[in-house]
C-alpha positions in Angstrom: 0.1 0.0 0.0 1.5 3.4 -1.1 0.4 6.3 1.3 -0.2 9.3 -0.9 -0.6 13.1 0.1 -1.5 15.7 -2.4 -1.1 19.7 -0.6 -2.2 22.3 -3.0 -3.9 25.5 -2.6 -5.4 25.3 -5.8 -8.0 22.7 -5.7 -7.8 22.5 -9.7 -4.1 21.7 -9.6 -4.6 19.3 -7.1 -7.3 17.3 -8.9 -5.3 17.0 -12.0 -2.6 15.4 -9.9 -5.1 13.4 -8.2 -6.3 12.0 -11.4 -2.9 11.3 -12.5 -1.7 9.5 -9.6 -5.3 7.0 -9.5 -4.6 6.5 -13.6 -1.1 5.4 -13.1 -1.8 3.4 -9.7 -4.6 1.7 -11.1 -3.3 0.6 -14.4 -0.3 -1.1 -12.6 -2.3 -2.5 -10.3 -1.0 -0.9 -7.1 -2.5 -0.7 -3.7 -2.6 3.0 -3.0 -4.7 5.6 -0.5 -4.4 9.6 -1.1 -5.3 12.3 1.0 -5.9 15.8 -0.1 -4.7 19.1 2.0 -5.1 22.7 1.1 -2.4 23.7 3.5 0.8 23.5 4.8 -0.6 23.4 8.4 -3.2 20.6 7.7 -0.4 18.5 6.1 2.1 18.7 9.0 -1.1 18.2 11.4 -1.6 14.4 9.9 -0.3 11.5 11.9 -0.3 9.6 8.7 3.3 8.5 7.6 3.1 8.9 4.0 5.4 7.8 1.1 5.6 10.2 -1.2 4.0 13.9 -1.4 3.2 16.2 -3.8 3.5 19.4 -2.6 2.8 23.4 -3.5 5.6 25.5 -2.5 3.5 29.0 -2.6 0.7 28.9 -0.4 -1.1 31.3 2.6 0.4 30.7 5.8 3.1 27.8 6.2 4.6 27.4 2.7 5.6 24.2 1.2 9.3 24.5 2.1 8.6 25.0 5.6 6.0 22.2 5.7 8.5 19.6 4.0 11.0 20.4 6.4 8.8 19.5 9.3 7.9 16.0 7.4 11.4 15.3 6.6 12.1 15.5 10.3 9.2 13.5 11.2 9.9 10.4 8.4 13.2 10.7 7.0 12.0 8.0 3.8 9.2 10.5 2.8 9.7 11.6 -1.1 8.6 14.9 -1.6 7.7 16.5 -5.0 7.6 19.9 -5.2 5.5 21.8 -7.7 5.0 25.8 -8.0 4.7 28.1 -10.4 8.0 30.1 -9.4 11.1 28.4 -10.2 13.1 30.5 -8.0 12.1 28.3 -5.3 13.7 25.2 -7.0 17.0 25.3 -5.2 15.5 26.0 -1.7 13.2 22.9 -2.5 16.4 20.8 -3.3 18.6 22.2 -0.7 16.7 22.9 2.7 13.8 20.4 2.3 15.4 17.3 0.4 13.2 17.3 -2.6 12.9 14.0 -4.7 11.7 15.9 -7.5 10.5 19.5 -8.6 8.2 20.0 -11.2 7.0 23.3 -12.6 3.1 24.6 -13.1 1.0 23.5 -15.2 2.1 20.2 -14.5 2.9 17.8 -17.7 1.3 14.7 -17.4 4.4 12.8 -19.1 6.8 14.5 -16.1 4.7 13.5 -13.6 4.1 10.1 -14.7 7.9 9.4 -15.3 8.4 11.1 -11.1 5.6 8.2 -10.4 7.1 5.4 -11.8 10.8 6.1 -10.0 9.2 6.2 -6.6 7.9 3.3 -6.9 11.1 1.8 -8.1 12.9 3.7 -5.2 10.4 3.0 -2.8 9.9 -0.7 -4.4 13.6 -1.3 -3.8 14.1 0.0 0.0 11.1 -2.4 1.1 12.6 -5.3 -0.9 10.0 -5.2 -3.3 7.5 -5.8 -0.9 4.6 -4.2 -2.6 1.2 -5.7 -3.5 -0.5 -5.5 -7.0 -3.9 -6.4 -7.5 -4.9 -9.4 -10.1 -8.4 -9.7 -11.4 -10.6 -12.9 -12.2 -8.0 -15.3 -11.2 -7.7 -18.8 -11.0 -5.5 -20.7 -8.7 -4.0 -23.8 -10.1 -3.1 -26.6 -7.4 -2.8 -30.6 -7.1 -6.2 -30.3 -5.5 -8.1 -28.6 -8.1 -9.0 -25.1 -9.5 -10.0 -22.3 -7.6 -11.6 -19.1 -9.1 -11.1 -15.5 -7.6 -12.7 -12.2 -8.7 -9.6 -10.3 -7.3 -6.4 -11.5 -5.4 -3.3 -9.3 -4.0 0.4 -10.4 -4.9 3.2 -9.5 -3.6 5.9 -8.6 -6.3 8.8 -10.0 -4.5 7.1 -13.7 -4.5 6.5 -13.5 -8.2 8.9 -15.6 -10.0 8.0 -15.2 -13.5 4.9 -14.7 -16.0 4.2 -16.9 -19.0 2.0 -17.1 -21.7 0.0 -20.4 -22.1 -1.0 -20.9 -25.9 -3.0 -23.9 -25.2 -5.4 -21.8 -22.7 -5.0 -18.7 -23.9 -4.4 -17.3 -20.6 -1.0 -15.8 -18.7 0.2 -17.6 -15.7 1.8 -16.2 -12.6 4.4 -18.4 -10.8 4.9 -17.6 -7.3 7.4 -19.1 -4.7 4.8 -21.0 -3.7 1.6 -20.5 -5.6 0.4 -20.7 -9.4 -2.2 -18.4 -10.9 -3.9 -18.0 -14.0 -5.7 -15.1 -15.8 -6.7 -13.9 -19.1 -4.4 -10.9 -20.1 -1.3 -10.1 -22.8 2.0 -9.9 -22.2 2.3 -7.0 -23.4 0.5 -5.3 -20.7 2.1 -7.4 -18.2 5.9 -5.9 -19.5 4.4 -2.4 -19.5 3.2 -3.3 -15.7 5.7 -5.1 -14.1 8.9 -3.6 -15.9 9.3 -0.7 -12.8 9.4 -3.5 -10.4 12.4 -5.2 -12.1 11.0 -7.7 -14.5 12.3 -8.3 -18.0 11.4 -10.6 -21.3 13.7 -13.4 -21.7 12.1 -15.3 -24.2 8.8 -15.0 -26.2 6.0 -15.1 -23.7 8.3 -15.2 -20.6 8.7 -12.2 -18.2 11.1 -13.0 -15.2 11.5 -11.2 -11.8 15.2 -10.3 -11.7 15.2 -10.5 -7.9 14.9 -14.6 -8.4 17.9 -15.0 -11.2 20.8 -16.1 -9.8 22.8 -16.8 -12.9 22.4 -16.4 -16.5 24.5 -18.8 -18.9 24.1 -19.7 -22.8 20.6 -19.8 -23.4 19.4 -20.3 -20.4 18.0 -18.3 -17.2 18.5 -20.0 -13.9 16.2 -18.9 -10.9 17.4 -19.0 -7.0 14.6 -21.3 -6.7 16.4 -24.3 -9.3 13.8 -23.5 -11.9 15.4 -22.7 -15.4 13.6 -20.5 -18.1 14.6 -20.5 -21.9 16.5 -16.9 -23.1 16.5 -16.5 -26.6 19.7 -15.3 -28.9 18.0 -12.2 -29.8 17.1 -10.9 -26.1 20.7 -12.0 -24.7 22.3 -8.7 -25.0 19.3 -6.6 -23.9 18.3 -9.1 -21.1 21.4 -8.8 -19.6 22.0 -5.1 -19.8 18.5 -5.3 -17.8 19.9 -7.7 -15.4 22.8 -5.6 -14.6 21.0 -2.5 -14.2 18.6 -3.8 -11.9 21.6 -5.3 -9.9 23.2 -1.8 -9.8 20.0 -0.1 -8.7 19.7 -2.4 -5.6 23.1 -2.1 -4.2 
């Protein structure tokens, strides 16, 4: 669960940010909560430890720099994205209030979504990818039979890989202990899971880099003992993705 705060005394601007955050979270199946504030005083009075905060700098009363400093003093893990129409505040936001990012008004959709993606990756690494995503209309496959669920929560860190099962025309999700299937496309899976450190090793197979023990020849070896195929044309790109993940994780 990601706890998000939006603090802006311009309600229209706050509503746009809220809509974009919700769009991103829903597209990636991320569990989240959003709280709206219209002053620095209200934000800092909240007892919630937020994961990230969208904070306007220029507000009546307590400004965003002051509010950000108070939030950071209470919670050193909070990530703050400052949003304002006054570029002169940029250095203060970065130097005094430990800004994660800085955006100018009016907020551009692509820039905001890029920052949210980066936030999810950074926080995910901090948590050891212990982030839950939602899968809808899922069938659990086990030796005792099949069981249908309208929706389930799955921890990203427990997912080994996704694979497309042609005979069933479904996506199979292999976790450490369980196996699920649901209707979807691998393109959607690739786009959704890339931010968590997943990559395509073979057509129809997307693996969690966290569980890759080694790559040798045309095989990907998992820390569970399982092996997955690695297509020759994907070797260079896959190894590069894996190396980038390892460096980010250090």
